[in-house]
FIGU-137320 format. One record per residue (C-alpha): residue number from 1; x, y, z. Coordinates in Angstrom, 3 decimals. Layout:
N
+------+----------+----------+----------+
: mifi :        u :        v :        w :
+------+----------+----------+----------+
:  NUM :        X :        Y :        Z :
...
+------+----------+----------+----------+
# end
This chain:
59
+------+----------+----------+----------+
: mifi :        u :        v :        w :
+------+----------+----------+----------+
:    1 :   57.482 :   -2.027 :  290.677 :
:    2 :   60.000 :    0.983 :  290.938 :
:    3 :   61.292 :    4.070 :  292.387 :
:    4 :   58.816 :    6.693 :  292.059 :
:    5 :   60.115 :   10.483 :  291.901 :
:    6 :   63.823 :    9.452 :  291.277 :
:    7 :   65.260 :    9.378 :  287.822 :
:    8 :   68.844 :    8.463 :  286.573 :
:    9 :   70.861 :   11.525 :  286.060 :
:   10 :   72.598 :   10.179 :  283.373 :
:   11 :   69.541 :    9.170 :  281.124 :
:   12 :   67.871 :   12.457 :  279.503 :
:   13 :   64.637 :   10.548 :  278.599 :
:   14 :   63.892 :    9.921 :  282.272 :
:   15 :   64.800 :   13.415 :  282.952 :
:   16 :   62.174 :   14.764 :  280.288 :
:   17 :   59.758 :   11.991 :  281.561 :
:   18 :   59.806 :   13.635 :  284.796 :
:   19 :   59.489 :   17.310 :  283.235 :
:   20 :   56.211 :   15.884 :  281.461 :
:   21 :   54.933 :   14.914 :  284.915 :
:   22 :   55.606 :   18.040 :  286.414 :
:   23 :   53.993 :   19.782 :  283.535 :
:   24 :   56.687 :   21.771 :  282.478 :
:   25 :   57.249 :   19.768 :  279.058 :
:   26 :   54.400 :   18.845 :  276.778 :
:   27 :   53.456 :   15.369 :  276.007 :
:   28 :   53.740 :   15.299 :  272.247 :
:   29 :   55.678 :   17.635 :  269.782 :
:   30 :   53.807 :   19.846 :  267.487 :
:   31 :   56.597 :   20.225 :  265.146 :
:   32 :   56.382 :   23.890 :  264.536 :
:   33 :   59.348 :   26.039 :  263.771 :
:   34 :   60.929 :   26.830 :  265.320 :
:   35 :   60.485 :   24.549 :  268.305 :
:   36 :   58.250 :   25.755 :  270.960 :
:   37 :   59.577 :   26.373 :  274.906 :
:   38 :   57.669 :   23.379 :  275.907 :
:   39 :   58.614 :   21.045 :  273.238 :
:   40 :   59.773 :   17.523 :  274.392 :
:   41 :   62.453 :   17.410 :  271.382 :
:   42 :   64.036 :   20.721 :  272.523 :
:   43 :   64.017 :   19.495 :  276.293 :
:   44 :   65.383 :   15.958 :  275.306 :
:   45 :   68.092 :   17.996 :  273.536 :
:   46 :   68.532 :   20.270 :  276.245 :
:   47 :   69.274 :   17.128 :  278.988 :
:   48 :   71.565 :   15.643 :  276.612 :
:   49 :   73.808 :   18.619 :  276.656 :
:   50 :   73.670 :   18.975 :  280.298 :
:   51 :   74.637 :   15.218 :  280.766 :
:   52 :   77.349 :   15.445 :  278.423 :
:   53 :   78.704 :   18.646 :  280.031 :
:   54 :   78.567 :   17.113 :  283.130 :
:   55 :   80.625 :   14.203 :  282.101 :
:   56 :   83.115 :   16.438 :  280.546 :
:   57 :   83.714 :   18.342 :  283.860 :
:   58 :   83.804 :   14.835 :  285.694 :
:   59 :   86.597 :   13.568 :  283.380 :
+------+----------+----------+----------+
# end
């Protein structure tokens, strides 16, 4: 079936999915301006930046 509880550290979507399951991020975006703190769109951008930063640091 698959591994539970483990996400690929280089996949931002998987990171956000885990945050949704933990209740830290909402499942749907309410499209408010500015984005709320629990917005999945905002969490995805944050995860992408974190992964890019780690990649630059490793190179």
